C-alpha positions, 0 to 999 in steps of 0.5 A: 438236300432237302430234310423232310425230318427237319422241316417236319420237325419244325412244322410241328414245333411251330403248330404247337408253339404258334398254332394261330400264326400257322393256320393264318399263313396256311389260309393265306396260301390256300384262300381262293377268295382273298388270294393274298400272297407273300412275295419277295421283290428285289429292287433292280438297278436304277429302280425309281424307288432306290433311294426312297424311305420306307414311308414313301411307299405308303403312296403310289404303286406299293400303297396297298402292300404290306411291307414286312421286311427288307434285306440289305443288297449284300444279303445280310440280316432282315429288318422286320417291321422296317422303320419309316426312315429306312432308305431303300437301296438298289438291290435290296429285297422287300418282303411284302404281302398283298394280292397279285395285282398289287404285287404286279403293280409294285413289281412294274413300279419298282422297274420304272414301268408304272406307265403300262399300269396306268394305261391297263388300269385307267389310272 
C-alpha cells in the first residue's frame, strides 16, 4: 500500500529542512542536458568486481561513477560514503550516480562483459 499522506508529508518536511538538496535531486531527475541518474547496481555471482575494494573502482569502467553507498548482500544497513578499504561482496548493492552511458559500462563490467563495451566505444 502506498501512503500518499506519508509521502507528501515527508516531501514537505524535506523541502523545509533541506531545500537545496531537494532542488538538486529534482534537477537530476529532470535535467535532460546532463542526464545524471542515481541507480542501484547489484554485483552478480562471479562478478569480477566482487572481492575488490572500493578504492579499486577508481580505475576502469566505474571510474566516472560517484559511489554513494553500499548495501551488504543480506540486505543490511547501507554504508554511506563507503571507506576505500571496504570489500565488495557478491550480491552487494552499489548505489551510484552517473550518466546512463557510465551506468551501462559499470553494469557490463560487474557482469564481466567489458569486452563488448570496448568494442562499441573503441576503448
